[in-house]
ZAVEXGU-833672 format. One record per residue (C-alpha): residue number from 0; x, y, z. Coordinates in nm, 3 decimals. Example, Ala and Ser with C-alpha at 12.3 -4.5 7.8 and 13.67 -1.06 7.14 Angstrom:
+-------+---------+---------+---------+
: bamar :       X :       Y :       Z :
+-------+---------+---------+---------+
:     0 :   1.230 :  -0.450 :   0.780 :
:     1 :   1.367 :  -0.106 :   0.714 :
+-------+---------+---------+---------+
REM end
This chain:
+-------+---------+---------+---------+
: bamar :       X :       Y :       Z :
+-------+---------+---------+---------+
:     0 :   0.009 :  -0.004 :  -0.014 :
:     1 :   0.098 :   0.372 :  -0.047 :
:     2 :   0.306 :   0.479 :   0.273 :
:     3 :   0.179 :   0.846 :   0.219 :
:     4 :  -0.172 :   0.727 :   0.150 :
:     5 :  -0.212 :   0.508 :   0.481 :
:     6 :  -0.091 :   0.760 :   0.719 :
:     7 :  -0.444 :   0.964 :   0.881 :
:     8 :  -0.453 :   1.329 :   0.867 :
:     9 :  -0.447 :   1.457 :   1.212 :
:    10 :  -0.735 :   1.744 :   1.240 :
:    11 :  -0.671 :   2.011 :   1.511 :
:    12 :  -0.977 :   2.110 :   1.763 :
:    13 :  -1.030 :   2.487 :   1.560 :
:    14 :  -1.113 :   2.298 :   1.229 :
:    15 :  -1.421 :   2.184 :   1.119 :
:    16 :  -1.459 :   1.879 :   0.848 :
:    17 :  -1.750 :   1.795 :   0.656 :
:    18 :  -1.799 :   1.526 :   0.390 :
:    19 :  -2.065 :   1.530 :   0.128 :
:    20 :  -2.118 :   1.302 :  -0.204 :
:    21 :  -1.726 :   1.263 :  -0.273 :
:    22 :  -1.626 :   1.605 :  -0.143 :
:    23 :  -1.471 :   1.726 :   0.159 :
:    24 :  -1.528 :   2.056 :   0.312 :
:    25 :  -1.252 :   2.186 :   0.563 :
:    26 :  -1.313 :   2.530 :   0.742 :
:    27 :  -1.047 :   2.670 :   0.984 :
:    28 :  -0.938 :   3.009 :   1.097 :
:    29 :  -0.757 :   3.091 :   0.786 :
:    30 :  -1.079 :   3.023 :   0.561 :
:    31 :  -1.265 :   2.739 :   0.348 :
:    32 :  -1.127 :   2.509 :   0.147 :
:    33 :  -1.344 :   2.205 :  -0.046 :
:    34 :  -1.172 :   1.934 :  -0.264 :
:    35 :  -1.380 :   1.699 :  -0.497 :
:    36 :  -1.225 :   1.337 :  -0.473 :
:    37 :  -1.242 :   1.050 :  -0.713 :
:    38 :  -1.548 :   0.802 :  -0.647 :
:    39 :  -1.263 :   0.496 :  -0.607 :
:    40 :  -1.133 :   0.672 :  -0.315 :
:    41 :  -1.283 :   0.678 :   0.007 :
:    42 :  -1.245 :   0.926 :   0.284 :
:    43 :  -1.365 :   0.893 :   0.642 :
:    44 :  -1.370 :   1.163 :   0.928 :
:    45 :  -1.329 :   0.995 :   1.230 :
:    46 :  -1.432 :   1.267 :   1.501 :
:    47 :  -1.356 :   1.070 :   1.802 :
:    48 :  -0.986 :   1.020 :   1.715 :
:    49 :  -0.986 :   1.352 :   1.524 :
:    50 :  -0.857 :   1.232 :   1.220 :
:    51 :  -0.920 :   1.191 :   0.865 :
:    52 :  -0.865 :   0.852 :   0.695 :
:    53 :  -0.819 :   0.761 :   0.332 :
:    54 :  -0.870 :   0.438 :   0.146 :
:    55 :  -0.875 :   0.313 :  -0.198 :
:    56 :  -1.132 :   0.038 :  -0.352 :
:    57 :  -0.870 :  -0.189 :  -0.533 :
:    58 :  -0.500 :  -0.238 :  -0.655 :
:    59 :  -0.521 :  -0.080 :  -0.977 :
:    60 :  -0.242 :   0.130 :  -1.089 :
:    61 :  -0.486 :   0.446 :  -1.105 :
:    62 :  -0.630 :   0.411 :  -0.791 :
:    63 :  -0.278 :   0.371 :  -0.613 :
:    64 :  -0.141 :   0.713 :  -0.766 :
:    65 :  -0.474 :   0.846 :  -0.646 :
:    66 :  -0.430 :   0.740 :  -0.296 :
:    67 :  -0.165 :   0.910 :  -0.221 :
:    68 :  -0.251 :   1.230 :  -0.385 :
:    69 :  -0.592 :   1.242 :  -0.203 :
:    70 :  -0.432 :   1.234 :   0.141 :
:    71 :  -0.188 :   1.468 :   0.052 :
:    72 :  -0.425 :   1.734 :  -0.054 :
:    73 :  -0.648 :   1.689 :   0.182 :
:    74 :  -0.309 :   1.714 :   0.453 :
:    75 :  -0.237 :   2.041 :   0.259 :
:    76 :  -0.593 :   2.154 :   0.309 :
:    77 :  -0.578 :   2.112 :   0.652 :
:    78 :  -0.250 :   2.294 :   0.709 :
:    79 :  -0.387 :   2.558 :   0.477 :
:    80 :  -0.694 :   2.629 :   0.703 :
:    81 :  -0.480 :   2.646 :   1.028 :
:    82 :  -0.132 :   2.790 :   0.944 :
:    83 :  -0.158 :   2.923 :   0.554 :
:    84 :   0.077 :   2.913 :   0.304 :
:    85 :   0.334 :   3.220 :   0.214 :
:    86 :   0.560 :   3.242 :  -0.070 :
:    87 :   0.824 :   3.539 :  -0.067 :
:    88 :   0.986 :   3.696 :  -0.401 :
:    89 :   1.245 :   3.932 :  -0.471 :
:    90 :   1.322 :   4.166 :  -0.709 :
:    91 :   1.687 :   4.248 :  -0.855 :
:    92 :   1.818 :   4.468 :  -1.084 :
:    93 :   1.853 :   4.871 :  -1.109 :
:    94 :   1.510 :   5.040 :  -1.125 :
:    95 :   1.328 :   4.729 :  -1.088 :
:    96 :   1.060 :   4.735 :  -0.806 :
:    97 :   0.713 :   4.650 :  -0.692 :
:    98 :   0.404 :   4.837 :  -0.549 :
:    99 :   0.065 :   4.767 :  -0.429 :
:   100 :  -0.213 :   4.944 :  -0.638 :
:   101 :  -0.480 :   4.862 :  -0.463 :
:   102 :  -0.608 :   4.544 :  -0.244 :
:   103 :  -0.450 :   4.235 :  -0.406 :
:   104 :  -0.339 :   4.415 :  -0.704 :
:   105 :   0.057 :   4.434 :  -0.770 :
:   106 :   0.206 :   4.638 :  -1.036 :
:   107 :   0.565 :   4.569 :  -1.149 :
:   108 :   0.816 :   4.801 :  -1.301 :
:   109 :   1.074 :   4.543 :  -1.465 :
:   110 :   1.223 :   4.692 :  -1.753 :
:   111 :   0.942 :   4.717 :  -1.954 :
:   112 :   0.783 :   5.038 :  -2.117 :
:   113 :   0.469 :   5.019 :  -1.903 :
:   114 :   0.417 :   4.868 :  -1.576 :
:   115 :   0.262 :   4.516 :  -1.556 :
:   116 :  -0.034 :   4.500 :  -1.329 :
:   117 :  -0.146 :   4.148 :  -1.158 :
:   118 :  -0.453 :   4.084 :  -0.987 :
:   119 :  -0.451 :   3.816 :  -0.717 :
:   120 :  -0.677 :   3.543 :  -0.718 :
:   121 :  -0.970 :   3.534 :  -0.468 :
:   122 :  -0.853 :   3.383 :  -0.142 :
:   123 :  -0.481 :   3.489 :  -0.213 :
:   124 :  -0.334 :   3.805 :  -0.003 :
:   125 :  -0.064 :   4.017 :  -0.180 :
:   126 :   0.191 :   4.261 :   0.027 :
:   127 :   0.494 :   4.458 :  -0.096 :
:   128 :   0.692 :   4.504 :   0.256 :
:   129 :   0.940 :   4.737 :   0.019 :
:   130 :   0.975 :   4.790 :  -0.309 :
:   131 :   1.190 :   4.471 :  -0.382 :
:   132 :   1.001 :   4.213 :  -0.208 :
:   133 :   0.656 :   4.078 :  -0.248 :
:   134 :   0.471 :   3.857 :  -0.004 :
:   135 :   0.197 :   3.615 :  -0.136 :
:   136 :  -0.004 :   3.426 :   0.135 :
:   137 :  -0.316 :   3.219 :   0.144 :
:   138 :  -0.515 :   2.916 :   0.259 :
:   139 :  -0.486 :   2.770 :  -0.037 :
:   140 :  -0.106 :   2.617 :  -0.162 :
:   141 :  -0.192 :   2.576 :  -0.512 :
:   142 :  -0.311 :   2.916 :  -0.562 :
:   143 :  -0.049 :   3.084 :  -0.383 :
:   144 :   0.209 :   2.879 :  -0.562 :
:   145 :   0.027 :   2.973 :  -0.922 :
:   146 :   0.016 :   3.306 :  -0.835 :
:   147 :   0.380 :   3.330 :  -0.735 :
:   148 :   0.489 :   3.156 :  -1.050 :
:   149 :   0.282 :   3.392 :  -1.244 :
:   150 :   0.428 :   3.715 :  -1.068 :
:   151 :   0.792 :   3.544 :  -1.121 :
:   152 :   0.738 :   3.456 :  -1.513 :
:   153 :   0.685 :   3.818 :  -1.572 :
:   154 :   1.079 :   3.875 :  -1.560 :
:   155 :   1.229 :   3.557 :  -1.489 :
:   156 :   1.597 :   3.610 :  -1.344 :
:   157 :   1.850 :   3.621 :  -1.618 :
:   158 :   2.186 :   3.398 :  -1.592 :
:   159 :   2.432 :   3.707 :  -1.680 :
:   160 :   2.357 :   4.013 :  -1.452 :
:   161 :   2.055 :   3.831 :  -1.223 :
:   162 :   1.822 :   4.073 :  -1.279 :
:   163 :   1.452 :   3.972 :  -1.243 :
:   164 :   1.195 :   3.850 :  -1.027 :
:   165 :   1.294 :   3.550 :  -0.822 :
:   166 :   1.196 :   3.323 :  -0.508 :
:   167 :   1.321 :   3.426 :  -0.162 :
:   168 :   1.665 :   3.195 :  -0.117 :
:   169 :   1.615 :   3.092 :  -0.521 :
:   170 :   1.984 :   3.054 :  -0.641 :
:   171 :   2.042 :   3.138 :  -0.984 :
:   172 :   2.344 :   2.981 :  -1.193 :
:   173 :   2.556 :   3.260 :  -1.346 :
:   174 :   2.703 :   3.273 :  -1.682 :
:   175 :   3.030 :   3.469 :  -1.767 :
:   176 :   3.001 :   3.700 :  -2.029 :
:   177 :   3.213 :   3.732 :  -2.322 :
:   178 :   3.580 :   3.668 :  -2.306 :
:   179 :   3.776 :   3.955 :  -2.505 :
:   180 :   4.137 :   3.908 :  -2.590 :
:   181 :   4.167 :   3.540 :  -2.589 :
:   182 :   4.330 :   3.385 :  -2.868 :
+-------+---------+---------+---------+
REM end
């Protein structure tokens, strides 16, 4: 069996879990999330033990793959509504900067003629602590990561000078420029 799929998901006291027809709804202090899982996967909420157990119907290849995936997605939802997820981006380059236009809308000046304005999806919060840092947070891990990737894609870091938008702590492999005078 799947090692990840077998592990039960612990449910904290401040999290509410509701199961509908192949849909799990999780509500906590940071927000509400829901997920529709496949009919071949069974999800059971044990209120006494305060845990969620995921199991599969048979040993078919697709069901084995979905078993661990479903358990991981539910665990991410529980963590998201309790602690939340955060991605930090940093901007490097002369004159490159970000600013908050209005709530959850970030304007980027990264070497183009015009500003690039991006609006965050619902449930995702964007803050700009200073002109060269962007903090993206929210309860949905996928939505936070996707919006961070969208912001980074506006101007990914280039290998010669390192200018661009990168994740905090990301190491950009640098290249040497042209070599002059070598014969």
